[in-house]
Residue frames as qw, qx, qy, qz and C-alpha x, y, z in Angstrom:
[[0.890, 0.332, -0.001, 0.312, 0.81, -17.48, -7.27],
 [0.504, -0.740, 0.181, 0.406, 4.23, -16.69, -6.07],
 [0.630, 0.745, -0.065, 0.210, 6.93, -15.01, -8.36],
 [0.652, -0.627, 0.196, 0.378, 10.56, -15.18, -7.74],
 [0.489, 0.826, -0.263, 0.096, 13.57, -13.58, -9.26],
 [0.826, -0.447, 0.201, 0.278, 16.95, -15.27, -8.71],
 [0.472, -0.441, 0.392, 0.656, 20.04, -13.36, -9.81],
 [0.511, 0.658, 0.522, 0.184, 18.17, -11.83, -12.73],
 [0.112, -0.524, 0.232, 0.812, 19.77, -9.30, -15.11],
 [0.583, 0.620, 0.513, 0.114, 18.41, -7.94, -18.33],
 [0.231, -0.469, 0.283, 0.804, 20.28, -5.97, -20.98],
 [0.599, 0.744, 0.205, -0.214, 18.99, -4.32, -24.17],
 [0.588, 0.742, -0.320, 0.038, 21.27, -4.94, -27.15],
 [0.759, -0.544, 0.348, 0.079, 23.23, -7.39, -25.02],
 [0.797, -0.089, 0.416, 0.429, 26.73, -8.01, -26.31],
 [0.472, 0.666, 0.246, 0.523, 26.93, -5.02, -28.51],
 [0.352, 0.146, -0.186, 0.906, 28.72, -1.59, -27.97],
 [0.310, -0.402, -0.098, -0.856, 25.22, -0.14, -27.33],
 [0.514, -0.336, -0.785, 0.085, 24.28, -2.49, -24.47],
 [0.284, -0.482, 0.184, -0.808, 22.13, -0.96, -21.84],
 [0.308, -0.075, -0.900, 0.299, 21.74, -2.79, -18.52],
 [0.438, -0.488, -0.237, -0.717, 18.13, -2.29, -17.45],
 [0.830, -0.500, 0.013, -0.246, 18.08, -4.89, -14.52],
 [0.337, 0.580, -0.673, 0.311, 21.24, -5.85, -12.48],
 [0.335, 0.057, -0.876, 0.342, 21.23, -9.02, -10.34],
 [0.525, -0.329, 0.013, -0.785, 17.70, -8.88, -9.15],
 [0.304, -0.114, -0.922, 0.213, 16.68, -11.10, -6.24],
 [0.345, -0.079, 0.274, -0.894, 13.16, -10.76, -5.05],
 [0.003, -0.312, -0.949, 0.046, 9.90, -12.50, -4.06],
 [0.401, -0.146, -0.102, -0.899, 6.44, -11.32, -4.98],
 [0.223, 0.016, 0.879, -0.421, 4.17, -12.93, -2.51],
 [0.177, -0.321, -0.828, -0.424, 1.06, -14.80, -3.54],
 [0.306, -0.709, -0.627, -0.104, -2.37, -13.42, -2.59],
 [0.362, -0.569, -0.190, 0.714, -0.82, -10.05, -1.63],
 [0.324, 0.931, 0.149, 0.081, -1.01, -6.58, -3.05],
 [0.711, -0.253, 0.187, 0.629, 2.62, -5.81, -4.17],
 [0.206, 0.956, 0.021, -0.207, 3.65, -2.32, -5.18],
 [0.744, 0.111, 0.202, 0.627, 6.53, -1.73, -7.61],
 [0.047, -0.983, -0.121, 0.131, 7.94, 1.73, -7.13],
 [0.666, -0.227, 0.234, 0.671, 10.85, 3.61, -8.58],
 [0.102, 0.693, -0.122, -0.703, 11.79, 6.70, -10.64],
 [0.756, 0.617, -0.017, -0.218, 11.44, 6.70, -14.34],
 [0.505, 0.646, -0.567, 0.081, 14.16, 4.45, -15.93],
 [0.437, -0.521, 0.662, -0.317, 14.61, 2.37, -12.77],
 [0.117, 0.228, -0.950, -0.179, 13.59, -0.90, -14.59],
 [0.507, 0.135, 0.599, -0.605, 9.96, -1.35, -13.55],
 [0.743, 0.432, -0.054, -0.508, 8.55, -1.96, -17.06],
 [0.447, 0.460, -0.760, -0.100, 11.32, -4.37, -17.93],
 [0.146, -0.178, 0.903, -0.364, 10.73, -6.36, -14.78],
 [0.654, 0.270, 0.407, -0.578, 6.99, -6.62, -15.49],
 [0.673, 0.521, -0.380, -0.362, 7.79, -7.85, -19.12],
 [0.218, 0.317, -0.917, 0.105, 9.92, -10.68, -17.63],
 [0.450, -0.010, 0.717, -0.533, 7.07, -11.84, -15.49],
 [0.740, 0.405, 0.324, -0.427, 4.69, -12.50, -18.38],
 [0.752, 0.020, 0.573, 0.327, 7.41, -13.84, -20.76],
 [0.482, 0.868, 0.113, -0.046, 7.50, -11.01, -23.14],
 [0.266, 0.776, -0.550, 0.153, 11.20, -10.79, -22.39],
 [0.937, -0.213, -0.231, 0.150, 13.51, -13.46, -21.13],
 [0.461, -0.836, 0.203, 0.219, 16.35, -12.71, -18.58],
 [0.480, 0.746, -0.457, 0.066, 19.78, -12.12, -19.98],
 [0.337, 0.245, -0.829, 0.373, 21.03, -13.85, -16.86],
 [0.261, -0.070, 0.680, -0.682, 19.40, -15.67, -13.97],
 [0.175, -0.302, -0.906, -0.241, 15.96, -17.26, -13.65],
 [0.412, -0.124, 0.219, -0.876, 12.37, -16.05, -13.09],
 [0.077, -0.235, -0.967, 0.064, 9.94, -18.47, -11.52],
 [0.449, -0.073, -0.032, -0.890, 6.28, -17.73, -12.12],
 [0.870, -0.093, 0.202, -0.440, 4.32, -20.36, -10.31],
 [0.898, -0.016, 0.423, 0.121, 5.20, -23.57, -12.12],
 [0.666, 0.712, 0.030, 0.218, 6.89, -21.69, -14.96],
 [0.623, -0.534, 0.209, 0.532, 10.62, -21.27, -15.19],
 [0.488, 0.867, 0.081, 0.058, 11.95, -18.55, -17.46],
 [0.614, -0.497, 0.339, 0.512, 15.61, -18.47, -18.57],
 [0.193, 0.712, -0.387, -0.553, 17.65, -17.02, -21.36],
 [0.326, 0.419, -0.747, -0.401, 17.63, -19.02, -24.62],
 [0.086, 0.123, 0.980, -0.132, 15.18, -21.65, -23.26],
 [0.299, -0.301, -0.541, -0.726, 11.80, -21.81, -24.95],
 [0.426, -0.141, 0.458, -0.768, 8.89, -21.08, -22.56],
 [0.131, -0.184, -0.969, -0.102, 6.97, -24.32, -21.98],
 [0.088, -0.691, -0.716, 0.052, 3.19, -23.58, -22.13],
 [0.193, -0.010, -0.032, 0.981, 3.64, -19.98, -23.00],
 [0.326, -0.431, -0.423, -0.727, -0.12, -19.52, -23.59],
 [0.633, -0.552, -0.533, 0.096, -0.82, -20.97, -20.14],
 [0.451, -0.218, -0.265, 0.824, 1.60, -18.49, -18.62],
 [0.040, -0.135, -0.177, -0.974, -0.08, -15.48, -20.38],
 [0.499, -0.491, -0.579, -0.418, -3.49, -16.93, -19.33],
 [0.627, -0.493, -0.486, 0.359, -2.35, -16.86, -15.66],
 [0.328, -0.351, -0.126, 0.868, -1.04, -13.27, -15.85],
 [0.199, 0.812, 0.523, 0.167, -3.56, -10.58, -16.53],
 [0.424, -0.139, 0.008, 0.895, -2.02, -7.21, -17.61],
 [0.086, 0.889, 0.442, -0.079, -3.95, -3.85, -17.36],
 [0.508, 0.419, 0.085, 0.748, -2.33, -1.05, -19.43],
 [0.210, -0.306, -0.295, 0.881, -1.59, 2.43, -18.02],
 [0.327, 0.238, -0.108, -0.908, -3.86, 3.89, -20.54],
 [0.589, 0.224, 0.731, -0.262, -7.02, 1.76, -20.93],
 [0.577, 0.694, 0.025, -0.430, -7.58, 3.04, -24.38],
 [0.170, 0.579, -0.764, -0.228, -4.32, 1.38, -25.57],
 [0.297, -0.036, 0.945, -0.130, -6.08, -1.92, -24.55],
 [0.554, 0.486, 0.514, -0.438, -9.38, -1.27, -26.28],
 [0.007, 0.240, -0.650, -0.721, -10.03, -2.06, -29.96],
 [0.020, 0.417, 0.899, 0.133, -13.64, -3.24, -29.90],
 [0.155, -0.434, -0.286, -0.840, -16.84, -1.14, -30.45],
 [0.648, -0.564, -0.161, -0.485, -18.62, -2.37, -27.30],
 [0.385, -0.582, 0.608, -0.378, -17.77, -3.27, -23.77],
 [0.926, -0.006, 0.304, -0.223, -19.20, -6.81, -24.28],
 [0.842, 0.499, -0.142, 0.149, -16.94, -7.49, -27.30],
 [0.116, 0.768, -0.516, 0.362, -13.98, -6.05, -25.51],
 [0.567, -0.446, 0.607, -0.334, -14.38, -8.35, -22.52],
 [0.941, 0.152, 0.224, -0.202, -15.21, -11.29, -24.70],
 [0.568, 0.707, -0.422, -0.018, -11.92, -11.12, -26.74],
 [0.076, -0.586, 0.773, -0.230, -9.64, -12.56, -24.20],
 [0.688, -0.057, 0.647, -0.324, -11.90, -15.47, -23.45],
 [0.824, 0.539, 0.027, -0.176, -12.29, -16.23, -27.23],
 [0.346, 0.706, -0.612, 0.089, -8.38, -16.10, -27.65],
 [0.194, -0.382, 0.849, -0.310, -7.99, -18.56, -24.75],
 [0.348, -0.012, -0.876, -0.334, -10.76, -20.99, -26.20],
 [0.338, 0.101, 0.662, -0.661, -13.63, -20.51, -23.78],
 [0.139, 0.406, 0.880, 0.204, -16.85, -22.20, -24.83],
 [0.094, -0.360, -0.324, -0.870, -19.41, -19.79, -26.39],
 [0.518, -0.598, -0.552, -0.265, -22.10, -20.74, -23.85],
 [0.615, -0.496, -0.341, 0.509, -19.87, -19.58, -20.94],
 [0.378, 0.244, 0.084, 0.889, -18.67, -16.33, -22.55],
 [0.172, -0.628, -0.248, -0.717, -21.70, -14.19, -22.02],
 [0.691, -0.652, -0.311, 0.012, -22.07, -15.24, -18.34],
 [0.705, -0.162, -0.107, 0.682, -18.46, -14.44, -17.82],
 [0.167, 0.483, 0.161, 0.844, -18.98, -10.92, -19.28],
 [0.465, -0.715, -0.267, -0.448, -21.75, -10.31, -16.78],
 [0.803, -0.476, -0.215, 0.287, -19.74, -11.79, -13.84],
 [0.595, 0.053, -0.042, 0.801, -16.61, -9.65, -14.78],
 [0.035, -0.588, -0.145, -0.795, -18.60, -6.44, -14.99],
 [0.650, -0.680, -0.265, -0.210, -20.27, -7.26, -11.53],
 [0.800, -0.262, -0.198, 0.502, -16.78, -7.85, -10.04],
 [0.403, 0.068, -0.033, 0.912, -15.81, -4.30, -10.87],
 [0.038, 0.506, 0.483, -0.714, -19.03, -2.64, -9.85],
 [0.277, 0.225, -0.357, -0.863, -20.61, -2.14, -13.33],
 [0.675, 0.251, 0.583, -0.377, -24.05, -3.49, -14.19],
 [0.593, 0.209, 0.717, 0.300, -24.92, -5.30, -17.40],
 [0.346, 0.887, 0.260, -0.162, -26.17, -2.14, -19.15],
 [0.110, -0.787, 0.454, 0.403, -22.52, -1.24, -19.81],
 [0.684, -0.001, 0.682, 0.257, -22.20, -4.28, -22.09],
 [0.515, 0.671, 0.486, 0.221, -23.62, -2.41, -25.11],
 [0.070, -0.972, 0.013, 0.225, -21.70, 0.74, -24.53],
 [0.684, 0.621, -0.188, 0.332, -18.75, 2.04, -26.41],
 [0.745, -0.463, -0.198, 0.437, -15.67, 1.74, -24.09],
 [0.458, 0.209, 0.057, 0.862, -14.08, 4.81, -25.70],
 [0.182, -0.623, -0.229, -0.725, -16.99, 6.92, -24.58],
 [0.658, -0.605, -0.441, 0.076, -16.88, 6.08, -20.88],
 [0.227, -0.941, 0.203, -0.146, -15.39, 8.14, -18.09],
 [0.317, 0.620, -0.691, 0.194, -11.80, 7.59, -17.05],
 [0.419, -0.300, 0.739, -0.434, -12.78, 5.55, -13.99],
 [0.860, 0.228, 0.273, -0.366, -15.25, 3.43, -16.00],
 [0.679, 0.601, -0.417, -0.062, -12.66, 2.77, -18.73],
 [0.025, -0.525, 0.803, -0.282, -10.16, 1.56, -16.01],
 [0.644, -0.057, 0.644, -0.408, -12.91, -0.82, -14.55],
 [0.844, 0.464, -0.022, -0.270, -13.68, -2.17, -18.15],
 [0.430, 0.638, -0.634, 0.081, -9.96, -2.89, -18.65],
 [0.224, -0.353, 0.823, -0.384, -9.80, -4.75, -15.48],
 [0.782, 0.144, 0.404, -0.453, -12.93, -6.62, -16.26],
 [0.751, 0.540, -0.299, -0.234, -11.58, -7.72, -19.56],
 [0.226, 0.490, -0.805, 0.248, -8.68, -9.29, -17.66],
 [0.455, -0.162, 0.701, -0.525, -10.87, -10.74, -14.83],
 [0.806, 0.236, -0.096, -0.535, -13.08, -12.47, -17.44],
 [0.811, 0.280, -0.512, -0.027, -10.44, -15.21, -18.09],
 [0.800, -0.590, 0.019, -0.112, -9.70, -15.48, -14.28],
 [0.584, 0.535, -0.470, 0.389, -5.93, -15.02, -14.14],
 [0.726, -0.453, -0.378, 0.353, -4.06, -15.81, -10.89],
 [0.429, -0.346, -0.041, 0.833, -1.92, -12.59, -11.16],
 [0.269, 0.867, 0.373, 0.190, -3.09, -9.16, -12.14],
 [0.494, -0.154, 0.066, 0.853, -0.64, -6.40, -13.13],
 [0.122, 0.921, 0.369, -0.023, -1.86, -2.89, -13.01],
 [0.549, 0.108, 0.065, 0.826, 0.39, -0.30, -14.64],
 [0.038, -0.010, -0.153, 0.987, -0.14, 3.14, -13.09],
 [0.056, -0.485, -0.863, -0.131, -3.78, 2.43, -12.35],
 [0.085, -0.776, -0.477, 0.403, -4.70, 5.70, -10.79],
 [0.296, -0.149, 0.329, 0.884, -3.22, 7.89, -13.61],
 [0.143, -0.198, -0.449, -0.859, -5.69, 10.45, -14.79],
 [0.372, -0.526, -0.756, -0.117, -8.35, 9.56, -12.19],
 [0.248, -0.654, 0.110, -0.707, -10.13, 12.00, -9.83],
 [0.164, -0.339, 0.756, -0.535, -10.19, 11.37, -6.09],
 [0.778, 0.010, 0.323, -0.539, -13.60, 9.61, -6.16],
 [0.839, 0.389, -0.343, -0.167, -12.45, 7.29, -9.02],
 [0.297, 0.507, -0.739, 0.328, -9.26, 6.54, -7.05],
 [0.427, -0.237, 0.645, -0.587, -11.12, 5.61, -4.01],
 [0.874, 0.180, 0.100, -0.440, -13.40, 3.32, -5.97],
 [0.721, 0.464, -0.513, 0.027, -10.46, 1.65, -7.60],
 [0.032, -0.472, 0.746, -0.468, -8.69, 1.15, -4.25],
 [0.698, -0.078, 0.470, -0.534, -11.78, -0.62, -2.99],
 [0.887, 0.361, -0.134, -0.255, -11.83, -2.84, -6.10],
 [0.483, 0.533, -0.667, 0.193, -8.25, -3.81, -5.88],
 [0.259, -0.351, 0.741, -0.511, -8.67, -4.81, -2.19],
 [0.829, 0.083, 0.275, -0.480, -11.69, -6.91, -3.05],
 [0.777, 0.457, -0.412, -0.131, -9.75, -8.73, -5.74],
 [0.249, 0.443, -0.783, 0.359, -7.27, -9.79, -3.09],
 [0.347, -0.185, 0.668, -0.632, -9.61, -10.44, -0.24],
 [0.760, 0.206, 0.289, -0.544, -12.54, -12.00, -2.03],
 [0.857, 0.476, -0.119, -0.159, -11.02, -13.51, -5.09],
 [0.801, -0.443, 0.302, 0.266, -7.54, -14.31, -3.74],
 [0.682, 0.680, 0.016, 0.269, -5.66, -12.72, -6.55],
 [0.614, -0.321, 0.059, 0.718, -1.89, -11.76, -6.54],
 [0.260, 0.942, 0.209, 0.044, -1.82, -8.03, -7.40],
 [0.566, -0.149, 0.118, 0.802, 1.18, -6.09, -8.73],
 [0.121, 0.948, 0.287, -0.074, 0.64, -2.39, -8.84],
 [0.589, 0.092, 0.109, 0.795, 3.22, -0.29, -10.73],
 [0.060, -0.899, -0.403, -0.162, 2.84, 3.27, -9.59],
 [0.347, 0.274, -0.248, 0.862, 4.42, 6.68, -8.80],
 [0.438, -0.604, -0.140, -0.652, 1.24, 7.64, -6.78],
 [0.411, 0.061, -0.808, 0.418, 2.68, 6.61, -3.42],
 [0.265, -0.123, 0.435, -0.852, 0.15, 8.49, -1.39],
 [0.782, 0.036, -0.159, -0.602, -2.66, 6.35, -2.81],
 [0.770, 0.146, -0.620, -0.013, -0.92, 3.01, -2.91],
 [0.130, 0.289, -0.716, 0.622, 0.32, 3.37, 0.65],
 [0.591, -0.172, 0.265, -0.742, -3.39, 3.08, 1.76],
 [0.894, 0.087, 0.093, -0.429, -3.89, -0.40, 0.43],
 [0.704, 0.415, -0.576, 0.019, -0.80, -2.34, -0.60],
 [0.893, -0.446, -0.019, 0.055, 0.81, -4.99, 1.63],
 [0.758, -0.293, 0.238, 0.532, 4.37, -5.05, 0.23],
 [0.263, 0.937, -0.107, -0.205, 6.58, -2.63, -1.54],
 [0.790, 0.039, 0.263, 0.552, 9.59, -3.24, -4.01],
 [0.067, 0.941, -0.107, -0.315, 11.71, -0.17, -4.68],
 [0.816, 0.257, 0.250, 0.453, 13.81, -0.15, -7.79],
 [0.013, -0.939, 0.197, 0.283, 16.66, 2.37, -8.54],
 [0.211, 0.716, -0.604, -0.279, 19.00, 2.21, -11.44],
 [0.740, 0.239, -0.577, -0.250, 18.00, -1.29, -12.28],
 [0.356, 0.103, -0.847, 0.382, 18.56, -2.68, -8.77],
 [0.541, -0.634, -0.535, -0.142, 16.38, -3.57, -5.81],
 [0.072, 0.561, -0.346, 0.748, 16.88, -0.84, -3.25],
 [0.346, -0.146, 0.679, -0.631, 14.32, -2.13, -0.72],
 [0.584, -0.195, -0.634, -0.468, 11.64, -4.84, -0.55],
 [0.186, -0.146, -0.854, 0.464, 9.36, -5.84, 2.25],
 [0.073, -0.708, -0.691, 0.124, 6.22, -4.65, 4.07],
 [0.216, 0.788, 0.219, 0.533, 5.22, -1.10, 3.25],
 [0.420, -0.905, -0.013, -0.069, 5.79, 0.28, 6.71],
 [0.753, -0.421, 0.254, 0.437, 9.44, -1.02, 6.99],
 [0.609, 0.395, 0.356, 0.588, 10.22, 0.04, 3.38],
 [0.087, 0.826, 0.220, 0.511, 8.96, 3.67, 3.53],
 [0.554, -0.805, -0.083, 0.195, 10.73, 4.29, 6.86],
 [0.675, -0.143, 0.240, 0.683, 14.01, 4.59, 4.98],
 [0.220, 0.930, 0.246, -0.161, 13.09, 8.27, 4.07],
 [0.151, -0.809, 0.364, 0.437, 16.61, 9.74, 3.56],
 [0.400, -0.195, 0.788, 0.426, 17.83, 6.86, 1.32],
 [0.412, 0.599, 0.676, 0.121, 14.63, 6.76, -0.74],
 [0.115, 0.946, 0.102, -0.284, 14.71, 10.63, -1.22],
 [0.215, -0.659, 0.536, 0.482, 18.38, 10.61, -2.33],
 [0.320, 0.009, 0.859, 0.400, 17.43, 7.87, -4.95],
 [0.230, 0.026, -0.401, -0.886, 14.57, 9.91, -6.39],
 [0.287, -0.370, -0.872, -0.144, 11.81, 7.91, -4.82],
 [0.338, -0.503, -0.016, -0.795, 8.80, 9.78, -3.42],
 [0.160, -0.080, -0.872, 0.455, 7.72, 9.03, 0.18],
 [0.251, -0.664, -0.655, -0.258, 4.02, 9.09, 1.19],
 [0.044, -0.622, 0.128, -0.771, 3.12, 12.36, 2.77],
 [0.739, -0.593, -0.068, -0.313, 1.62, 10.62, 5.85],
 [0.885, -0.113, -0.186, 0.411, 4.97, 8.86, 6.44],
 [0.356, 0.448, -0.133, 0.809, 6.76, 12.23, 6.20],
 [0.415, -0.655, -0.058, -0.629, 4.32, 13.59, 8.73],
 [0.898, -0.410, -0.156, -0.027, 4.75, 10.77, 11.16],
 [0.785, 0.090, -0.183, 0.585, 8.53, 11.06, 10.85],
 [0.118, 0.575, -0.099, 0.804, 8.54, 14.81, 11.50],
 [0.607, -0.646, -0.030, -0.461, 6.20, 14.37, 14.54],
 [0.914, -0.281, -0.187, 0.224, 8.50, 11.73, 16.03],
 [0.579, 0.306, -0.170, 0.736, 11.54, 13.90, 15.48],
 [0.121, -0.580, 0.071, -0.802, 9.90, 16.90, 17.14],
 [0.689, -0.505, 0.045, -0.518, 7.94, 15.14, 20.02],
 [0.053, -0.411, 0.893, -0.176, 9.87, 11.91, 20.55],
 [0.667, 0.132, 0.576, -0.453, 6.51, 10.08, 20.28],
 [0.026, 0.097, -0.876, -0.472, 6.00, 7.24, 17.74],
 [0.592, 0.109, 0.214, -0.770, 2.49, 7.30, 16.77],
 [0.710, 0.080, 0.692, -0.106, 2.65, 3.82, 15.10],
 [0.179, -0.031, 0.765, 0.618, 2.24, 2.35, 11.57],
 [0.372, 0.599, 0.512, -0.491, -0.56, 4.21, 10.02],
 [0.315, 0.075, 0.653, 0.685, -1.65, 4.33, 6.44],
 [0.019, -0.650, -0.566, -0.507, -4.78, 6.55, 6.37],
 [0.047, -0.449, 0.123, -0.884, -5.88, 10.02, 7.63],
 [0.666, -0.517, -0.276, -0.462, -8.73, 8.63, 9.74],
 [0.864, -0.264, -0.292, 0.313, -6.35, 6.46, 12.01],
 [0.463, 0.290, -0.184, 0.817, -3.93, 9.32, 12.03],
 [0.283, -0.580, -0.033, -0.763, -6.48, 11.73, 13.42],
 [0.797, -0.528, -0.229, -0.181, -7.47, 9.31, 16.18],
 [0.793, -0.089, -0.262, 0.542, -3.86, 8.78, 17.20],
 [0.243, 0.381, -0.158, 0.878, -3.14, 12.51, 17.35],
 [0.522, -0.587, -0.112, -0.609, -6.27, 13.13, 19.45],
 [0.876, -0.388, -0.276, 0.072, -5.34, 10.30, 21.83],
 [0.740, -0.058, -0.191, 0.642, -1.79, 11.79, 22.29],
 [0.081, 0.635, 0.002, 0.768, -2.63, 15.44, 22.72]]
């Protein structure tokens, strides 16, 4: 599902002396069936932009197109439940999403809310757990007692169970160790490649997301600073740094190598490929 922003602005307390402009004249496209990263310093407008996608907020100005849905100021959302059915949101802290005593009940909740038939719900729970790499023994466990990586997977499973077209992951690597991060990266790639999901990842962890995202949108002070494929976006090192945006360490290394040797090693997003290129060019 493609998502478009056309001349979108959003202001808190609009029309009052306390007005704060969170987003300013945003024009961007979030491509369908791609992994799209939303990056920017704190206060850049990332959270507001995400809330416009699922209709929690409506733009002060401009239009947001989410598939067949058209979101504008002061216009009631047609089929609001359908929109929220199509957008799955995974919180930064999975525990903020949990309120049931078992994993099974947690995953069932969304399906019950959206009116799934009882005879299909149990199978969906099992299928959703399988999709995130957890077996059915997790169904009876307390989600609050799982490891950080397992909690993240259950949170994603609870969204996958009702089969949304778009999955939004807010700081998905936050608090995870290296092994759990690697497992999560594999899962996100599978959701795109095997299940054709449109993925939006909101993250400050640029070293990790650079390994697996397709496109990057950089926000700064409520405006789109850059958008495009990850290689072209992160080449703008000086501008990104001046705007408080971290650059992946592998990109910085490639840039310094090129400056010192005059050799461009290519668009590389992982250490294994980087090592091969260095060996070949030594």
